[in-house]
C-alpha positions, 0 to 999 in steps of 0.5 A: 929396183923393186918398189915393194917393201921388204916386209910386203908379202909377195905372191907369184900367180900361175902366169908369173904375175906378182901379187904384192900384198902390202902390210897392214897399219900397226893396230894402234894407228887406227885408234890414234887416227880415229878411223877404221883399220883399212883406212889407217892402212891406206893412209900409211901407204900414202905416208900419212901417219899423224892426224894433222896430215890425214886431215889436210889430205882429206880436206885438200882445202883450196884456201889453205892448201896452196903455196905462195907462187913467188916461192918458185924460182924465176916466178918474180921475174916472169910475172914482172916481165909479163905485167910490163908487157901488159902495161906496154901492150907488147905482143906476147905468145904462149907456146904450148905442146900437143898433149892435153897438159900443153893445150890446157896450159896454153888455154889458161894463159891465153884466157887469163892474160887476155882478161888482164888486158894483155895482147897474147896469141897461142902457138900449138906445134904439130906433132908430125911436122914439128915435134915436141918443144920449141923449133926455129921455124915457129920462133922465126914466124912468131918474131916476124909477126911482132911477138916480143915476149914468148912464154912456153908451157909444158916445154922448153927446158931442154931447148938451149939452141932454140932459146938462143935463136929466139934471143938473137931475134930480139925475143924475151923467152920465159920458160915454164916447164915441169920436165926434169931439167938438163945440166945446162939450162937455156939462157932464157929471160927466166926459167920457172920449173920447181925441179930446177936447182936452187928452187925452194918451192915446196911442191915439185910435182906440178904439171905444166898447167899447174905451173901456168896457174901459179903464174896467173896467181903471181900476176894477181898478187902483183895487182893485175885483175882478171876482169870478169874471171875468177881464179876458180874459173880456170880450175876446170882446165887445171884439173883436166890437164893435171889428171890427163898428164898423170900428175901425182894426186898428192900435195898441191896437185890434190888441192888443185884437182879437187877444186878443179873437179868442182869447177868442172862439174859446174863449168859453163865452158861450151867446149867442155859441155859439148865434150861431156855430152858427146862422151856420154857423161853427166855434168855434176857426176864427173870425177878424176876417172871420167877425166883420165879415161874419157875426157882426157883421151878425146882431147889428147887424140887431136894431137896424136892423130891430127892437130892439137889446135882443135882441142885448143879451139874447143876449150876456148870457143864461146860458140856452142854450135862450134863446140858441138862440131869440134867435140864430135870431131875429137870423139871420132878421132879418139875412136880412130886412135883406139883402133890404131893403138890396137893395131900397133900394139899387135904389130909391136908384140909380134915383132918383139916375140919373133926376135925374142926382144920381149925377154930382154931387160929393156925392150927397144923396137923401131919400125916405120909403121909405128906412128909417133902419135901412139907409140907412147900409149903402146909402150905403156901397154907393153910395159904392163904386159911385159913388166919391163921398160919399153922404147917404141920408135917410129923410124924415119928416113934419117932420124926417128922419134920415140917414146919410152915408158918405164917400171917403178924403180927405173928412172927412164929419163936418167937412163936416157941422160946416160946416153945423152950424146946419141940424141938429137933431143930428148926430155921427160921424167922418171916414168916416161920420156920422148926423144928424137934420134939419128937412125944409126944411133938406135942400135947403140942406144939399145946396147947401152941401155941393156948394159945399164939394165944389167946392173940396175934391174933385178929379176923381181923388178921385171915381173909384172906386178899387181899391188894389193893395198889390203886383204879384207873379208868379202863379208866386210864390204858394204856402203859404209866401207865404200863411203869411207874409201871415198874420202880418199878421192880424187884418185889418180897417179900417186893416189890410186883407187884402193886395190883390195883382195879377198880369199876363198870367195865362191862364184855363185853365178857367172854370165857373159854380157856386152857385145859378143859376150866380152865381159863377165858379170859375177855373183860372189858369196863371201865365207859368211854368206854375204853376196855382192856383184862383180864385173870382170871386163873382157873376160866373158869367155871364161864363165863356164870355167869359173862355174866348174872351179867356183872357189876363187881368190880375187883382187878388185876395187869397190865401185858404185853402180846405178841400176833401176835408180838404185845405187849398188856397191859392186866390185870391179874385178882386176885379177882372180885365180881358181885353185885345184889340187890333183890327187891320184885316185883308184885305177890311175884316174885323177880327182880334184879337191880345192885347197885352202888359200893361198893360191900360189902353186906351180902349173904343170899344164897337163895331167900326163906325167903328174906326180901323186900330188900335183899342183895346178892353178888357173888364173884370169886376166893374166893372174 
């Protein structure tokens, strides 16, 4: 169902985009919290209503904001078994995943347990050859190499058969995972997952690398030493993995990422330094956006198109020359990933629209030309466009691999669980999941999911939405407001950059810029005369249309841009709409006048056949 509160204002734009404008905080709350009204509204939206909770959120103190790792079910047994293996010099292996969360978690345990004196190797599966999770061939290979303790990170919670096989070979298996547990858990030596039944750990949303970090904390509590490492020296990869895996940036994740960003901006890790440089970033200026949109995709690209081992080697190398080579390789791989994503997205859109599937409540598409490495990315982009869950499947000869992405209010892993008997394997969480399925079961999967969606997804949930946190006057934007909003950092999943809206803004100037004029630079003027610059990415082609209809309502985030050594507060424009009311003039001609906001009107699409009063609207970037 829709995640919009009943009291929220819901506006429909010309291109069927819902603008959901959230209610402001009660007038007296800002006074109680001692903050501006806008901040009070943003705190309420994050379920923060009392001064103590607001203080804890803003401070996100590493010294006081972390929970005891031994509260997590299975952690005491796991840390004791690893301590024993270190003492007895038993060979251990950490088994990761090919995404950035799995790679950073494997990096962290290899580095930390190695520093504690353990004999430990890492195994990163290949996405194409092996797929997600434990597999028998890899387990047998590790057992033959003498491994006696196998520790999974970011995977394993659904591998019942594979863990049983490992047990038969004499391996103890410790599972650390953050994905939703199935009803039957593997018969491992221990399972560490805060989402498992009976786990009293107070924070449930740690990602794989976060749980790996808690395991290291538990080992330290047992008296093991990290040699010349400190716990904070590992937080750079914790921040990278948590943000890239879209862990919600609240609670303990927020504490870890805030401290992790400090570690990242001071990192001496050669691989990260090389990656920062090749990506065109500056150490000391890195935030969660830099991780989510620049560093993370380059690390993820290795596992999507090539081999995630390259990302793992980059994070662990002590050789800057090797780091430079690996960083350049990942940068080039990421460019190839971007090109492939665009091509697959276009092909998937064409296939869906030709069949009419894009109008179904759930979209299931399969094709042998949909590479498994990018189906999750493409599914996510199509969800944004269509406003409904999307499953994209790379069709194989006998079995196929797919990724699912969902909309708020529709739990995709629970939906897949209702079709449990159709899969070879599957796993994930409420918003995203992956699976392997026999080809003959794909039509059955689509039918069952459509039946489920018919009773659980209403029409409003299927309309793409833009959530507006607050409506403010453009004249209120200044450096003081920008500084106040920065208190909410780090931004990310669960704590997005505040989306604001202003009505009745005048476009004083609109100029294309960038390669082939793809982007749009705007000079905006508020009702009180205040001027501010805004950028609308990928909308350079509508500059002239905006100048013909210069009165707009605009949705945006507030950012800072450095120009000629001056720091300027600017707008990153996400959506806007211009309005015109047509009224019939003399001689059968039409003239236009702009109405006052709001901007929600039907669109006739043509002057012909218009009534004496016809409402027209034009909106940018899909409204």
